N, C-alpha and C positions, 0 to 999 in steps of 0.2 A: 504494500500500500504506500503510495507516494504522499508525502505531507505537503499540502498546498495551503498557504496563508490567504486570508481574505484580502480584498483590494482596498478596504477602508474608504468607502464612498465619503465625500466631504460632509462634515457635520453641517446642518442647516439645509441640506438637500430636501426638496419636497418629495414625498413618497410618489413614485411612479404609479400611475393607474394600471389596473389589470382587469381582465374579464376571463376567468379560467374555470374549467370544470372541476367541481368538488367531486372526487371519486366516490365518496360515501353517499351523499344525497343525490348525486347525479344531476345537480343543478349548476348553472353558471353562477359564479360568485365574483363580484366586483370589489374593488377597494372600498367604495362607498358602503357596500353591504357589511363589511367587517370593521370599519374604522370606529374608533372610540374617542370620546371627548377627553379621556384621561391619557391613554397611551395605546398604541397599536404595535404589536410585535409581529414582524414578518420573518419567517424562518425558512431558509433553504435547506432541505433535508432530502434524503432518499432512503430506499429500503436496504440497499446492499452494503453501504459504507460502514466499515468497522468503527469509525469515529462517531457516526450517528447511532449505531447500535449501542455504543458505550454510554450514551447520554439519554437513551429513550425514557427510562424511568424518571429521570429528573425533569425532562421536558414536560411530561404529563403532570408531575407534582407542581411545577412552577405554574403551569396554566391553571390547575385546580386551585392553587393558592391565590392567584392574582385576578382571575376572572371575577370573583365576587367583589373585588376592589374597583371594577370598571375597566380593567385592561382587556383588550381583545388580542387574540392570537390567530395566526393563519400560517400554515405550512405549505411550501411549494416544492414540488419535485420537477426538475428541469432536465434530467438526464436523458440521453439518447437510449430509448428502450429497445431499439433494434439490436444494438450491441450489448445492452445491459438489461435483458428481459426481466430480471428480478425487480426492476423499477417500473414495470408495466402498471397501468391504471388498475387492473384487476387485482394485482398483488399489493398495490398501494392501499386499496380498499380493505383487503384482508388484514394488512398490518395495522391500519387505523382502528379497525374493529378489535383486533387482538389486544392492542394497548389501550383501548378506550379513549382515543384522542378526543378531548373536549373542544377541539377546534377543527375547522375545515382543512382538508388535505387536498391541495389543488395540483392539477397536472398541467405543466407548461410545455405542451407538445412542440410549439415552435421555438422555444427557448428565448423568445423575445422578452419575457419578464425577467429572466435571469440576466440578460444583457442590459436591460433598463436599470436594474439594481446594481449592476457591476458585480454580481455574485461570482465568486471564484471557486468556492469549496462547499462541501457539506460536512458539518453544519456551518451555516453562516447566519448571523443574527443581526437584525435591524430593528431599532426601537424609534418610533415616531411619536412626538407629543400630540396633544389634542388638535393642534393646527396642522398635523401631518408633516412636521419638520423633523428631520433626522437629528436625534440627540445622542444616539448610541449605535455603534456598529462594532462587531467583534465577537469575542469568545463568550461562551456560557460561563466557564471558569477555566482554571489551568489544569484540570484533569484530562488525561489522554489515555487511550488504551496502553496498559503496560507501564505507566510512569508512577504508579502507586500513590498518586495524589487523590485525595478524597473528592468525590463528585458531590458538589454542593450547589452549583449554579450561582455562586456568589457574585460574579460580575453582573449577570443579568438581574439577579435579585436586588443588588444594591442600586442599580439604575432605576428599576421599577419602584423601589422604596423611596428614592429621592423624588421621583416624579409625583408620587402619591402625596408625599409630605410637602410638596411645593418647593423643594430645594433644588439648586442648580445641579445638573448632572456633570460629573467630573469629565473633563476633556482628556484625561489620561486613560486611554483605552488600548487594549491589546487585540491584535488580529485573532480571529478564529483560525483554527487549523484543522484540516481534514483532507478528505479525498477531493481531487479536482472535479468540477462539474464535467460530466461526460458529454462534450459538445458533439453535435452531428458534423459529419465531414462534408 
């Protein structure tokens, strides 16, 4: 597995709009459908990546902890499913049900959304404030498969706590690291 860091989209960037298939509900979902007046978390994940598998349980916990606080979450998979069939919409749906995702899991078939967000890896996290301005991009925490660091979600949790409390979000942010997005040729 090759380790790819996120591209770190500039803070203050307005959330790019999208209209993608939610593989669970089989409905088209837009940014307007999921945006929150508190914060909106956009996560680029996939089924097969060991870095995403490593954090699955914490992703669900964080969403369950912060949805009641008014934060919304949405996950997007943008991988080339022809060459990575584990990331197909059917298997995305099965995985979302298996883990009980409390957020939509969207399929970015054209990869246009990943490009609009300048996503580079899975997992890759973006937090937008109530005005849909980027206030955080980067890692969940510093735990990685095999590095023996505890999986806590502290970087994402600290960001969401600051937003909820009305505190400024620290601009000291670290790139996420994971598998590169599997771009179509």
